[in-house]
C-alpha positions in Angstrom: -15.9 -23.0 -7.0 -13.8 -19.9 -7.6 -15.7 -16.7 -6.5 -13.8 -13.5 -7.4 -14.4 -11.7 -4.1 -11.8 -10.2 -1.8 -10.4 -12.3 1.0 -8.3 -11.3 4.1 -6.3 -13.2 6.7 -3.3 -13.0 8.9 -0.4 -14.5 6.9 1.9 -15.0 9.9 1.4 -17.4 12.8 -1.2 -16.4 15.3 -0.2 -15.1 18.7 2.0 -12.3 20.0 5.1 -11.5 17.9 7.3 -8.5 16.8 5.6 -8.2 13.4 2.5 -9.6 11.8 1.3 -9.6 8.2 -2.3 -9.1 7.2 -2.9 -10.1 3.5 -5.7 -9.2 1.2 -6.4 -10.6 -2.3 -9.1 -9.8 -4.8 -10.6 -7.0 -6.8 -11.1 -4.7 -3.8 -7.8 -5.5 -2.0 -6.1 -2.2 -2.8 -9.2 -0.1 -2.3 -9.6 -1.6 1.2 -5.9 -1.0 1.9 -6.3 2.6 1.0 -9.3 2.9 3.3 -7.5 1.7 6.4 -3.9 2.6 5.7 -2.8 6.2 5.2 0.7 7.4 4.4 2.5 9.4 7.0 3.4 12.1 4.5 0.4 13.5 2.7 2.0 13.4 -0.8 3.5 9.9 -0.5 2.1 7.6 -3.2 1.5 3.9 -2.6 3.7 2.7 -5.5 3.4 -1.0 -6.7 5.8 -3.4 -4.9 7.3 -0.8 -2.6 6.9 -0.8 1.1 5.6 2.5 2.5 5.2 3.7 6.1 1.8 4.8 7.2 -0.9 4.8 9.8 -3.7 2.2 10.3 -7.0 3.9 11.1 -10.3 2.5 12.1 -12.5 3.2 9.0 -15.6 3.9 11.1 -14.1 6.3 13.7 -10.9 7.4 12.1 -9.0 6.5 15.3 -5.4 5.5 14.8 -4.6 1.8 15.5 -1.0 1.4 14.6 1.9 2.6 12.5 2.6 0.0 9.8 4.2 -0.7 6.5 2.1 -1.5 3.5 2.6 -2.8 0.0 0.3 -3.2 -3.1 0.9 -5.7 -5.8 -1.3 -5.4 -8.9 -2.7 -8.3 -11.0 -1.5 -10.4 -12.6 2.0 -10.0 -11.1 1.2 -11.1 -7.6 1.1 -14.2 -5.4 -2.4 -15.0 -6.4 -2.6 -13.4 -9.8 -5.1 -11.0 -8.4 -4.6 -7.5 -6.8 -2.9 -8.2 -3.5 -2.2 -5.9 -0.5 -0.2 -6.6 2.6 0.1 -4.7 5.9 3.1 -5.3 8.1 2.0 -4.2 11.5 3.1 -4.8 15.1 2.3 -8.4 16.1 -0.2 -8.0 18.9 -3.1 -10.5 18.6 -5.7 -8.0 19.4 -4.3 -5.4 17.0 -4.3 -8.0 14.1 -7.9 -8.9 14.9 -8.8 -5.2 14.7 -7.1 -4.8 11.3 -8.7 -7.9 9.9 -12.0 -6.9 11.3 -11.7 -3.4 9.7 -11.0 -5.0 6.3 -14.1 -7.2 6.7 -16.3 -4.2 7.4 -15.1 -2.8 4.1 -16.2 -5.9 2.1 -13.5 -8.5 2.5 -14.2 -12.1 3.6 -12.1 -14.1 5.9 -10.0 -16.5 3.8 -10.4 -20.2 4.1 -7.4 -22.5 4.8 -5.1 -22.5 1.7 -7.3 -20.1 -0.2 -4.5 -17.7 -1.3 -2.5 -20.7 -2.7 -5.7 -22.1 -4.3 -6.3 -18.8 -6.1 -2.6 -18.8 -7.2 -3.1 -22.2 -8.7 -6.5 -21.4 -10.4 -4.9 -18.2 -11.9 -1.9 -20.1 -13.3 0.6 -18.7 -10.9 1.7 -22.2 -9.7 0.8 -25.8 -10.4 -0.5 -28.2 -7.8 2.9 -29.7 -7.0 4.3 -26.2 -6.3 1.2 -25.4 -4.1 1.7 -28.6 -2.1 5.4 -27.7 -1.7 4.4 -24.4 -0.1 2.6 -26.4 2.6 5.6 -28.8 2.9 7.9 -25.9 3.4 5.8 -24.6 6.3 5.7 -28.1 7.8 9.4 -29.0 7.2 11.1 -30.2 10.3 14.5 -31.2 8.9 17.0 -30.2 6.2 16.0 -33.1 4.0 12.3 -32.2 4.1 13.2 -28.5 3.4 15.4 -29.4 0.5 12.8 -31.7 -1.0 10.1 -29.1 -0.7 12.2 -26.4 -2.3 13.1 -28.6 -5.3 9.4 -29.3 -5.7 8.4 -25.7 -5.4 10.8 -24.6 -8.2 9.3 -27.2 -10.5 11.6 -30.3 -10.3 8.6 -32.7 -10.1 6.4 -30.7 -12.4 9.0 -30.5 -15.1 9.6 -34.3 -14.9 5.9 -35.1 -15.1 5.4 -32.6 -17.9 8.2 -34.2 -19.9 6.7 -37.6 -19.6 3.2 -36.4 -20.4 4.6 -34.6 -23.5 6.0 -37.9 -24.7 2.7 -39.6 -24.0 0.9 -37.0 -26.1 3.3 -37.7 -28.9 2.5 -41.4 -28.8 -1.2 -40.7 -28.7 -0.9 -38.4 -31.7 0.7 -41.2 -33.8 -2.2 -43.5 -32.8 -4.8 -40.8 -33.6 -3.2 -40.3 -36.9 -3.4 -44.0 -37.7 -7.1 -43.9 -36.7 -7.8 -41.0 -39.0 -5.4 -41.5 -41.9 -4.3 -45.2 -41.7 -5.7 -45.9 -45.2 -3.9 -43.0 -46.9 -0.4 -44.4 -47.1 1.1 -42.1 -44.5 4.2 -43.6 -42.9 3.5 -44.1 -39.2 5.3 -45.9 -36.4 4.7 -49.7 -36.3 3.1 -51.4 -33.4 6.5 -52.6 -32.2 7.8 -49.0 -32.3 4.8 -47.8 -30.4 5.3 -50.6 -27.8 9.0 -49.6 -27.6 8.1 -46.0 -26.9 5.7 -47.0 -24.2 8.3 -49.3 -22.6 10.8 -46.4 -22.5 8.2 -44.3 -20.7 7.5 -47.1 -18.2 11.2 -47.4 -17.5 11.4 -43.6 -16.9 8.2 -43.5 -14.8 8.8 -46.5 -12.5 11.8 -45.0 -10.5 9.7 -41.9 -9.9 6.8 -44.1 -8.6 9.3 -46.1 -6.5 10.7 -43.0 -4.9 7.6 -42.6 -2.7 9.1 -44.4 0.3 12.2 -42.1 0.2 10.1 -39.0 -0.4 7.6 -39.9 2.4 10.4 -40.4 4.9 12.0 -37.1 4.0 8.8 -35.2 4.2 7.1 -36.8 7.2 10.0 -38.3 9.1 10.8 -41.9 10.1 9.3 -43.7 13.1 11.6 -45.5 15.5 10.2 -47.7 18.2 12.3 -48.3 21.3 11.8 -51.9 22.5 13.3 -53.9 25.3 12.4 -55.7 28.6 11.4 -53.6 31.6 14.0 -51.5 33.4 16.5 -51.8 30.6 16.7 -48.0 30.2 14.4 -47.3 27.3 12.9 -44.1 28.7 16.3 -42.8 29.7 17.5 -43.4 26.2 14.5 -41.5 24.7 15.2 -38.6 27.1 18.9 -38.7 26.1 18.1 -38.5 22.4 15.5 -35.8 22.8 17.7 -33.7 25.2 14.7 -33.3 27.6 13.0 -35.4 30.3 10.1 -36.4 28.2 9.5 -39.9 29.7 9.2 -40.8 33.4 12.2 -42.8 34.6 12.0 -44.9 37.8 13.6 -48.1 39.1 10.1 -49.7 39.1 9.6 -52.2 36.3 6.6 -51.4 34.1 6.7 -47.6 34.7 6.0 -47.0 31.0 2.6 -48.4 30.2 1.6 -46.5 27.1 3.5 -45.3 24.0 5.2 -42.0 24.5 6.1 -40.2 21.3 8.3 -37.2 20.5 10.6 -36.1 17.6 14.2 -35.1 17.1 16.3 -33.9 14.2 19.2 -36.2 13.3 21.4 -34.9 10.5 19.0 -34.0 7.6 16.3 -36.3 8.9 13.3 -35.9 11.2 12.9 -38.9 13.5 9.8 -39.6 15.5 10.8 -41.7 18.6 8.3 -43.9 20.4 9.1 -45.2 23.9 7.1 -48.3 24.5 6.2 -50.5 27.5 8.7 -53.1 28.6 8.2 -56.5 27.0 7.7 -59.3 29.6 5.3 -62.0 30.5 2.8 -61.3 33.3 1.9 -57.9 34.7 -1.5 -56.5 35.4 -4.2 -55.8 32.8 -3.1 -52.2 32.1 0.5 -53.3 31.6 -0.6 -56.1 29.2 -2.5 -53.6 27.1 0.7 -51.4 27.0 2.7 -54.4 25.8 0.2 -55.1 23.1 0.5 -51.5 21.9 4.3 -51.8 22.1 4.2 -54.8 19.8 1.9 -53.0 17.4 4.1 -49.9 17.2 7.2 -52.0 16.8 5.5 -53.8 13.8 4.6 -50.5 12.2 7.9 -48.6 12.8 10.4 -47.8 10.1 13.3 -48.4 12.5 13.7 -50.4 15.8 15.9 -49.4 18.6 16.4 -52.6 20.5 17.8 -52.1 24.1 19.6 -54.7 26.1 21.1 -54.5 29.7 24.8 -55.0 29.4 25.1 -55.5 33.2 22.7 -58.5 33.1 22.8 -61.9 31.5 20.3 -62.6 28.7 16.8 -63.6 29.8 13.7 -64.9 28.1 12.4 -61.4 27.7 15.6 -60.4 25.9 15.1 -63.3 23.5 11.6 -62.0 22.7 13.2 -58.6 21.8 15.7 -60.4 19.6 13.0 -62.1 17.7 11.0 -58.9 17.2 14.1 -57.2 15.9 15.2 -60.0 13.6 15.4 -58.7 10.0 14.3 -55.2 10.9 16.4 -52.1 10.2 17.6 -50.2 13.2 20.2 -50.1 16.0 20.8 -52.3 19.0 21.9 -50.7 22.3 23.9 -52.4 25.0 23.0 -50.1 27.9 24.7 -49.6 31.3 28.2 -49.7 30.0 29.3 -48.0 33.2 28.7 -51.3 35.1 30.6 -54.5 35.0 29.7 -56.2 31.7 27.8 -59.5 31.7 26.5 -59.2 28.1 28.7 -58.4 25.2 28.2 -57.5 21.5 29.6 -60.9 20.6 26.9 -62.7 22.7 24.2 -60.7 21.0 25.7 -61.6 17.6 25.6 -65.3 18.6 21.9 -65.0 19.4 21.2 -63.5 15.9 21.3 -59.7 16.4 22.3 -58.3 13.0 21.8 -54.6 13.8 24.8 -52.4 14.6 25.4 -52.6 18.3 26.2 -49.5 20.3 27.5 -49.7 23.9 25.9 -46.8 25.9 25.5 -45.4 29.3 22.2 -43.5 29.3 23.0 -41.9 32.7 26.1 -40.0 31.6 25.5 -40.0 27.8 28.7 -42.0 27.2 28.2 -43.4 23.6 25.5 -40.9 22.6 27.5 -39.6 19.6 28.0 -43.1 18.3 24.3 -43.8 18.8 23.3 -40.8 16.8 25.7 -41.7 14.0 24.4 -45.2 13.7 20.8 -43.9 13.6 21.7 -41.5 10.8 23.4 -44.4 9.0 20.2 -46.5 9.4 18.1 -43.6 8.1 20.5 -43.2 5.1 19.9 -46.9 4.4 16.1 -46.5 4.7 16.1 -43.6 2.3 18.5 -45.4 0.0 20.8 -44.3 -2.7 18.9 -42.2 -5.3 21.1 -43.3 -8.1 21.3 -39.8 -9.5 17.6 -39.1 -8.9 17.0 -35.6 -7.6 13.2 -35.8 -7.7 11.0 -37.9 -5.3 7.3 -38.0 -4.8 6.3 -37.5 -1.2 2.5 -37.6 -1.2 0.1 -40.6 -1.7 -1.8 -38.6 -4.3 1.3 -38.5 -6.5 2.1 -42.2 -5.9 -1.4 -43.2 -6.7 -1.5 -41.2 -9.9 1.8 -42.7 -11.1 0.5 -46.2 -10.3 -2.6 -45.5 -12.4 -0.4 -44.2 -15.3 1.9 -47.3 -15.0 -1.0 -49.7 -15.1 -2.5 -48.0 -18.1 0.9 -48.0 -19.9 1.4 -51.7 -19.2 -2.0 -52.4 -20.7 -1.2 -50.1 -23.7 2.1 -51.9 -24.3 0.4 -55.3 -24.2 -2.2 -54.1 -26.6 0.4 -52.7 -29.0 2.4 -55.9 -29.0 -0.8 -57.9 -29.5 -1.7 -56.0 -32.6 -4.8 -54.5 -31.1 -6.5 -51.7 -33.1 -5.1 -48.2 -32.4 -8.3 -47.1 -30.7 -7.7 -49.7 -27.9 -4.1 -48.7 -27.4 -5.0 -45.0 -27.5 -7.6 -45.3 -24.7 -5.0 -46.6 -22.2 -2.4 -44.0 -23.4 -5.1 -41.3 -22.7 -5.7 -42.7 -19.2 -2.0 -42.6 -18.5 -1.8 -39.0 -19.8 -4.7 -37.9 -17.6 -3.2 -39.6 -14.6 0.0 -37.6 -15.0 -2.0 -34.4 -15.6 -3.7 -34.9 -12.3 -0.3 -34.6 -10.5 0.3 -31.0 -11.7 -3.4 -30.0 -11.8 -3.9 -30.0 -15.6 -6.6 -32.6 -15.1 -8.3 -32.3 -11.7 -11.6 -31.8 -9.9 -13.1 -29.6 -7.2 -13.1 -32.5 -4.7 -9.3 -33.0 -5.3 -8.6 -29.3 -4.8 -10.7 -29.3 -1.6 -8.8 -32.2 -0.3 -5.4 -30.6 -1.0 -6.0 -27.1 0.1 -7.9 -27.9 3.3 -4.5 -29.1 4.7 -3.1 -25.6 4.5 -3.1 -23.0 7.3 -5.2 -19.9 7.0 -3.2 -17.1 5.3 -1.5 -19.4 2.9 
């Protein structure tokens, strides 16, 4: 429930930094600012939207705490649609706590996660998709995720959804007119025309629904599991891709017994790499558990990186890796290219390896550039051609709403073609309209808002 009180929080990341921002929003925001911030020059006015230099003072003792910049933004032309004040102070953690504490003694309340963005939504400053894009911008770990979040923040998804919802409202209006005035000789669209309009909407909506896989990969990153027999160089390859010694590397088979995970940026993509236990028969109980986890992660990965020892002949454990990788997207690596070859790409092809095969020496990084290029190509293929689509949904909430809308429209189209009464068709059209409205927040509930904004950091 929206309570119109005044909230305060640090809007920059916690910890020591050069500069920190303390943000206030609510009816007393500017009053509280004036009580703790005082201009250096006596006649200086705190003009709206203009940074001014002043002194932060403890409201109880009057003691100086810092020299800081301050800005006031009056409602409704502010981030939240309320009066907003910000203090740009030096970034010491203790100093920020003192300033936030001073604001709280003057009546402000510590903001909850996402409460500034939530107030912006409730006051009509942004729709839900734009609010979620703010969180996505903060969490973006690659150019693709950043670009997707920016497009959503400026309204690409909201505009697309609004256009489809507007068309749905038009269809519903014709049905409602038939319900109310069907006996008065008014020319109205036939059932076939209604069904054709709904079919057009379905055709427009389905690609947006189907963009979820692409949007999720861009937003959250793809997962790549490294699989191979023991001592084939999986951990060395992970360290090579990451550029740091993340996984322990020894000559002892079975060193990696659990899944080790880290992430790297590849082109516009964010890739989460998982180093798994070597696949082999036997081993102790702990190693067998590690192998079970390796198989589980391989089954759930978006990509596989299958590693083979180019200096050794194929073994039964290699055949197991080939079977796991069969039909999966990814890259095969023929490691140890610095040694005399006993396994070639042609031999792997004969055994059914269809992935691109990259010869590599993990010890001296020979072939690393080719490996990175092939991984980017594999990610390109996963994301797929957008066929001119510039908008993608990246959250399960969006996908589920579009699925509800599509299901309702399929039912409405069937009812229209079957000559059902307009009341029946209108019910499903209304369900579809409400489902679309839930994406932007035109139709929503407190539970949905709680679920969305609790993912935000404090200060956003």
